[in-house]
VOBA-624561 format. One record per residue (C-alpha): residue number from 1; x negated, y, z. Coordinates in steps of 0.25 Angstrom, whole numbers, plus 2048, in hexadecimal, padded with zeros to 3 digits. Layout:
N
(site NUM,(X,Y,Z));
...
***
This chain:
405
(site 1,(25C,5AA,39E));
(site 2,(264,5A5,3AA));
(site 3,(261,5B2,3B2));
(site 4,(265,5BB,3A6));
(site 5,(272,5B3,3A5));
(site 6,(275,5B4,3B4));
(site 7,(273,5C3,3B3));
(site 8,(27C,5C4,3A7));
(site 9,(287,5BC,3AE));
(site 10,(285,5C4,3BB));
(site 11,(287,5D1,3B3));
(site 12,(293,5CC,3AC));
(site 13,(299,5C8,3BA));
(site 14,(296,5D6,3BF));
(site 15,(29D,5DC,3B3));
(site 16,(2A9,5D3,3B5));
(site 17,(2A9,5D7,3C4));
(site 18,(2AB,5E5,3C0));
(site 19,(2B8,5E2,3B8));
(site 20,(2C6,5DF,3BE));
(site 21,(2C6,5D1,3B9));
(site 22,(2C0,5CA,3C5));
(site 23,(2CA,5D1,3CE));
(site 24,(2D5,5CD,3C5));
(site 25,(2D1,5BF,3C5));
(site 26,(2CF,5BF,3D4));
(site 27,(2DD,5C4,3D6));
(site 28,(2E3,5BB,3CB));
(site 29,(2DC,5AF,3D2));
(site 30,(2E1,5B2,3E0));
(site 31,(2EF,5B3,3DA));
(site 32,(2EE,5A6,3D3));
(site 33,(2E8,59F,3E0));
(site 34,(2F4,5A5,3E8));
(site 35,(2FD,59D,3DE));
(site 36,(2F7,590,3E1));
(site 37,(2FA,586,3EC));
(site 38,(2F2,587,3F9));
(site 39,(2EA,57A,3F6));
(site 40,(2E6,57F,3E8));
(site 41,(2E2,58C,3EE));
(site 42,(2D9,585,3F8));
(site 43,(2D3,57C,3ED));
(site 44,(2D0,588,3E4));
(site 45,(2CA,58F,3F0));
(site 46,(2C1,584,3F3));
(site 47,(2B8,589,3E8));
(site 48,(2B4,594,3F2));
(site 49,(2AF,58B,3FC));
(site 50,(2A1,58A,401));
(site 51,(297,583,40A));
(site 52,(291,58D,414));
(site 53,(283,58B,41B));
(site 54,(27F,594,426));
(site 55,(272,593,42F));
(site 56,(274,593,43E));
(site 57,(26A,593,449));
(site 58,(269,584,449));
(site 59,(272,57F,43E));
(site 60,(277,581,430));
(site 61,(286,583,430));
(site 62,(28D,57D,424));
(site 63,(29C,583,421));
(site 64,(2A6,582,417));
(site 65,(2AC,58F,411));
(site 66,(2BA,58F,40C));
(site 67,(2C3,59A,409));
(site 68,(2BA,5A3,411));
(site 69,(2BB,59B,41D));
(site 70,(2AF,592,422));
(site 71,(2B0,585,429));
(site 72,(2A3,57F,42F));
(site 73,(2A0,571,429));
(site 74,(293,56E,432));
(site 75,(286,572,436));
(site 76,(278,56E,432));
(site 77,(26D,56E,43D));
(site 78,(261,576,439));
(site 79,(257,56D,43F));
(site 80,(25B,561,436));
(site 81,(252,55D,42B));
(site 82,(254,563,41D));
(site 83,(25A,556,417));
(site 84,(263,554,423));
(site 85,(268,562,421));
(site 86,(26B,560,413));
(site 87,(272,553,416));
(site 88,(27A,559,420));
(site 89,(27E,565,417));
(site 90,(282,55B,40C));
(site 91,(28A,553,416));
(site 92,(292,560,41A));
(site 93,(293,564,40B));
(site 94,(299,556,408));
(site 95,(2A3,557,413));
(site 96,(2AC,561,40B));
(site 97,(2B4,55F,3FF));
(site 98,(2AC,567,3F6));
(site 99,(29D,564,3F9));
(site 100,(299,56D,3ED));
(site 101,(29D,57A,3F4));
(site 102,(293,585,3F3));
(site 103,(289,585,3FE));
(site 104,(286,593,404));
(site 105,(27C,597,40E));
(site 106,(281,5A2,417));
(site 107,(278,5AC,41F));
(site 108,(27D,5B6,429));
(site 109,(27F,5C4,425));
(site 110,(275,5C9,42F));
(site 111,(26A,5C3,427));
(site 112,(26C,5CB,41A));
(site 113,(26A,5D9,417));
(site 114,(276,5E1,410));
(site 115,(275,5EE,408));
(site 116,(280,5F6,401));
(site 117,(27B,5FC,3F5));
(site 118,(281,606,3EB));
(site 119,(27C,603,3DC));
(site 120,(280,608,3CF));
(site 121,(28B,600,3C8));
(site 122,(281,5FD,3BC));
(site 123,(279,5F4,3C6));
(site 124,(284,5EA,3C7));
(site 125,(27F,5E3,3BB));
(site 126,(272,5E0,3C1));
(site 127,(275,5E1,3CF));
(site 128,(26C,5D6,3D5));
(site 129,(260,5DC,3CD));
(site 130,(263,5EA,3D2));
(site 131,(264,5E5,3E1));
(site 132,(257,5DE,3DF));
(site 133,(251,5EC,3DB));
(site 134,(257,5F3,3E7));
(site 135,(254,5E8,3F1));
(site 136,(247,5EE,3F7));
(site 137,(24D,5FC,3F7));
(site 138,(25A,5F7,3FE));
(site 139,(254,5ED,407));
(site 140,(247,5EA,40E));
(site 141,(245,5DE,405));
(site 142,(240,5DC,3F7));
(site 143,(249,5D5,3ED));
(site 144,(240,5C8,3ED));
(site 145,(241,5C7,3FC));
(site 146,(250,5C6,3FE));
(site 147,(25D,5BE,3F9));
(site 148,(268,5C8,3F5));
(site 149,(276,5C9,3F0));
(site 150,(27F,5D5,3EE));
(site 151,(28E,5D8,3ED));
(site 152,(295,5E4,3E6));
(site 153,(29D,5EA,3F0));
(site 154,(2A4,5F5,3E8));
(site 155,(2A3,5FC,3DA));
(site 156,(2A5,60B,3D9));
(site 157,(2A9,60E,3CB));
(site 158,(2A9,61D,3CD));
(site 159,(29A,61E,3D1));
(site 160,(297,611,3C9));
(site 161,(290,60B,3D5));
(site 162,(290,5FE,3DD));
(site 163,(290,5FB,3EB));
(site 164,(288,5EE,3ED));
(site 165,(286,5E6,3FA));
(site 166,(278,5E0,3FA));
(site 167,(275,5D4,403));
(site 168,(266,5D0,405));
(site 169,(260,5C4,40C));
(site 170,(251,5C2,40E));
(site 171,(24C,5B5,408));
(site 172,(243,5B3,414));
(site 173,(250,5B1,41C));
(site 174,(258,5A9,412));
(site 175,(24E,59F,40D));
(site 176,(24B,598,41A));
(site 177,(259,596,41D));
(site 178,(25C,58F,410));
(site 179,(250,587,412));
(site 180,(253,583,420));
(site 181,(260,57B,41C));
(site 182,(25D,56E,415));
(site 183,(24F,573,412));
(site 184,(254,57B,406));
(site 185,(25A,56F,400));
(site 186,(269,574,401));
(site 187,(26C,57D,3F5));
(site 188,(275,589,3F8));
(site 189,(27E,590,3EE));
(site 190,(27E,59D,3F6));
(site 191,(279,5A5,402));
(site 192,(283,5AE,407));
(site 193,(285,5B7,413));
(site 194,(28F,5B4,41E));
(site 195,(294,5BE,428));
(site 196,(295,5B9,436));
(site 197,(29D,5C5,43A));
(site 198,(2A9,5C1,432));
(site 199,(2B2,5B8,439));
(site 200,(2B2,5AE,42D));
(site 201,(2A4,5B0,42A));
(site 202,(2A6,5B4,41B));
(site 203,(29B,5B4,411));
(site 204,(297,5C0,409));
(site 205,(298,5B8,3FC));
(site 206,(28A,5BB,3F7));
(site 207,(27F,5B2,3F3));
(site 208,(271,5B5,3F7));
(site 209,(26B,5A9,3F2));
(site 210,(263,5AB,3E5));
(site 211,(268,5A4,3D8));
(site 212,(25C,59B,3D8));
(site 213,(25E,595,3E6));
(site 214,(26D,593,3E5));
(site 215,(273,584,3E3));
(site 216,(273,580,3D5));
(site 217,(281,57B,3D3));
(site 218,(287,577,3C6));
(site 219,(293,581,3C4));
(site 220,(29D,579,3BD));
(site 221,(2A7,584,3BC));
(site 222,(2A0,58A,3AF));
(site 223,(2A1,57D,3A7));
(site 224,(2AE,57A,3AD));
(site 225,(2B3,588,3A9));
(site 226,(2AD,586,39B));
(site 227,(2B4,579,39A));
(site 228,(2C1,57E,39E));
(site 229,(2BF,58A,395));
(site 230,(2BC,581,389));
(site 231,(2C8,578,38D));
(site 232,(2D1,584,38D));
(site 233,(2CC,589,380));
(site 234,(2CE,57B,37A));
(site 235,(2DC,57A,380));
(site 236,(2DF,588,37A));
(site 237,(2DA,584,36C));
(site 238,(2E2,577,36D));
(site 239,(2EE,57E,372));
(site 240,(2ED,589,367));
(site 241,(2EB,57D,35D));
(site 242,(2F7,576,361));
(site 243,(2FF,583,361));
(site 244,(2FB,586,353));
(site 245,(2FE,577,34F));
(site 246,(30B,578,356));
(site 247,(30E,585,34F));
(site 248,(30A,580,342));
(site 249,(313,573,343));
(site 250,(31E,57C,347));
(site 251,(31C,586,33B));
(site 252,(31B,57A,332));
(site 253,(328,574,338));
(site 254,(32F,582,336));
(site 255,(329,583,328));
(site 256,(32F,575,325));
(site 257,(33C,579,32A));
(site 258,(33C,586,323));
(site 259,(338,57F,316));
(site 260,(344,575,318));
(site 261,(34D,581,31B));
(site 262,(348,588,30F));
(site 263,(34A,57C,306));
(site 264,(358,57A,30B));
(site 265,(35B,589,309));
(site 266,(355,588,2FA));
(site 267,(35E,57C,2F8));
(site 268,(36A,584,2FE));
(site 269,(367,58F,2F4));
(site 270,(365,586,2E8));
(site 271,(373,57F,2EC));
(site 272,(379,58D,2ED));
(site 273,(373,591,2E0));
(site 274,(378,584,2D9));
(site 275,(386,586,2DF));
(site 276,(386,595,2DB));
(site 277,(382,591,2CD));
(site 278,(38D,586,2CD));
(site 279,(397,590,2D1));
(site 280,(392,59B,2C7));
(site 281,(393,590,2BC));
(site 282,(3A1,58C,2C0));
(site 283,(3A6,59A,2C1));
(site 284,(39E,59F,2B4));
(site 285,(3AA,59D,2AB));
(site 286,(3B4,5A2,2B4));
(site 287,(3AC,5AE,2B7));
(site 288,(3A9,5B0,2A9));
(site 289,(3B8,5AF,2A6));
(site 290,(3BC,5B8,2B1));
(site 291,(3B2,5C3,2AE));
(site 292,(3B1,5C2,29F));
(site 293,(3BB,5C7,295));
(site 294,(3C6,5BD,291));
(site 295,(3C6,5BB,282));
(site 296,(3D5,5B9,282));
(site 297,(3D8,5C5,28A));
(site 298,(3CE,5CD,281));
(site 299,(3D6,5C8,275));
(site 300,(3E3,5CC,27B));
(site 301,(3DE,5DA,27E));
(site 302,(3D9,5DC,270));
(site 303,(3E6,5D7,26A));
(site 304,(3EE,5E1,272));
(site 305,(3E4,5ED,26F));
(site 306,(3E1,5EB,260));
(site 307,(3EB,5F0,256));
(site 308,(3F1,5E8,24B));
(site 309,(3E8,5ED,240));
(site 310,(3DC,5E7,248));
(site 311,(3D8,5D9,249));
(site 312,(3CB,5D2,24E));
(site 313,(3C2,5C9,247));
(site 314,(3B9,5C5,252));
(site 315,(3B8,5C7,261));
(site 316,(3AB,5C3,268));
(site 317,(3AA,5C3,278));
(site 318,(39C,5BF,27C));
(site 319,(396,5C2,28A));
(site 320,(397,5D2,28B));
(site 321,(39A,5D5,27D));
(site 322,(3A8,5D5,276));
(site 323,(3A8,5D7,267));
(site 324,(3B4,5D9,25E));
(site 325,(3B5,5D9,24F));
(site 326,(3C1,5DC,246));
(site 327,(3C8,5E5,23D));
(site 328,(3D1,5F1,23F));
(site 329,(3D6,5FD,238));
(site 330,(3D2,606,244));
(site 331,(3C5,5FF,249));
(site 332,(3C0,60C,24F));
(site 333,(3CB,60D,258));
(site 334,(3CA,600,25E));
(site 335,(3BF,604,268));
(site 336,(3C9,60D,26F));
(site 337,(3D3,602,26F));
(site 338,(3C9,5F7,274));
(site 339,(3C3,601,27F));
(site 340,(3D0,5FF,287));
(site 341,(3CF,5F0,288));
(site 342,(3CC,5EB,295));
(site 343,(3C3,5E0,28F));
(site 344,(3BA,5E8,286));
(site 345,(3B0,5F2,28B));
(site 346,(3A9,5FD,283));
(site 347,(3AE,5F9,275));
(site 348,(3A6,5FE,269));
(site 349,(3A5,5FC,25A));
(site 350,(399,5F4,255));
(site 351,(394,5F9,248));
(site 352,(39D,600,23E));
(site 353,(3AC,5FE,23A));
(site 354,(3AC,5F7,22C));
(site 355,(3B9,5F7,224));
(site 356,(3BD,5EA,21E));
(site 357,(3C2,5EB,210));
(site 358,(3CA,5DE,210));
(site 359,(3D3,5E2,21C));
(site 360,(3D2,5F1,21B));
(site 361,(3CE,5F2,22A));
(site 362,(3C1,5F6,232));
(site 363,(3B8,5EB,237));
(site 364,(3B3,5EE,245));
(site 365,(3AA,5E7,250));
(site 366,(3AC,5EC,25E));
(site 367,(3A4,5E8,26A));
(site 368,(3A8,5E9,279));
(site 369,(3A4,5E5,287));
(site 370,(3AD,5DB,28E));
(site 371,(3B3,5E1,29B));
(site 372,(3B2,5D8,2A7));
(site 373,(3BF,5DE,2AE));
(site 374,(3CB,5D7,2A8));
(site 375,(3D9,5DD,2AB));
(site 376,(3E2,5D3,2B2));
(site 377,(3ED,5D6,2A9));
(site 378,(3E4,5D3,29D));
(site 379,(3E0,5C6,2A4));
(site 380,(3EF,5C3,2A5));
(site 381,(3F2,5C6,297));
(site 382,(3E8,5BC,292));
(site 383,(3F0,5B1,298));
(site 384,(3FC,5B4,28F));
(site 385,(3FA,5AC,282));
(site 386,(404,5B5,27A));
(site 387,(3F9,5C0,27A));
(site 388,(3EE,5B7,274));
(site 389,(3E9,5BB,266));
(site 390,(3DF,5B3,25C));
(site 391,(3D6,5B8,251));
(site 392,(3D4,5B0,244));
(site 393,(3C7,5AE,23E));
(site 394,(3CA,5B7,232));
(site 395,(3CE,5C3,23C));
(site 396,(3DD,5C2,239));
(site 397,(3E6,5C0,245));
(site 398,(3ED,5B3,245));
(site 399,(3FC,5B2,246));
(site 400,(403,5AB,252));
(site 401,(40D,5A0,24F));
(site 402,(418,5AA,250));
(site 403,(412,5B2,245));
(site 404,(40D,5BE,24E));
(site 405,(3FF,5C3,24B));
***
């Protein structure tokens, strides 16, 4: 199960390496580091430190690698006992600030066999397995006789091929060296190749040590990263919850202000309506008087237009209807006479003209519509008391005190 998971993770790492994402994060990390103070950059770069162990003719040389530069910490004699070698290694390891640095056993480049291979691009997903099959064909060893590692030097997308560098080290050469220091009691994290021709003795950056022989370290990065990711998610959820809560409070506050403003607006509308109703009530009679037909002016106009052989028995003014009842010797001609009145509109006879045997005149009923426009002169004439007329209950006009009808 673990091997299948390792293969799956390796396949995912290879596919990720084909994308521009690693190059982008590498560039981004470099730019971010450049913005930090130098002390912080050195602190972060400390994670790339390592403790190097090399076999010399009579001694084991222990060095500290930091920022691609190595500083010798001490030497351990090969003729010491295994326990003494382990104790001396632990002492040198404890002399540095970070004793948990990776321990890497370095061998000279001349002890390894290097081959450059051209493989199909599809072999990248199972590169180690493919190299194991190619081992006896590309080298004089079988796969179970060597420790090997590889590096992808270049990818050719046109030909869909890979250029791979294969580094091979016989087990018979490495196992005695690892057993000679501390009797094999010292666990190394990696076995790398260090070039003696370079001025700084740079490592290849490979690991020839098989997984089962590597030092077992508890990698705290995974749980730490998971914890940080969980904390980030919790903080994000908390932030979103607080944002929603604050927004809800703001919405409720705004809604309360809107409701208050709406209530004030409704109150203003009600007050305005009440005021308008009061104004309309106060102006109703004056408007009615101004726009309606004045009875006195109507009587004055009828008095001037009707001839002496015509008198009225009843005059009714109700809303939009004026009704005139009376007697006249020429009742049919009254329609034309009343049609010229500025107070009467569309006068017409209602029913038939009936003769009255007692008076010898024709009894008539005329209806008309009141006109809203009242001439100013007519309105002025209504103020003259000398032009007023009255109608008796029996239809006969009364005489004034001076004897005139």
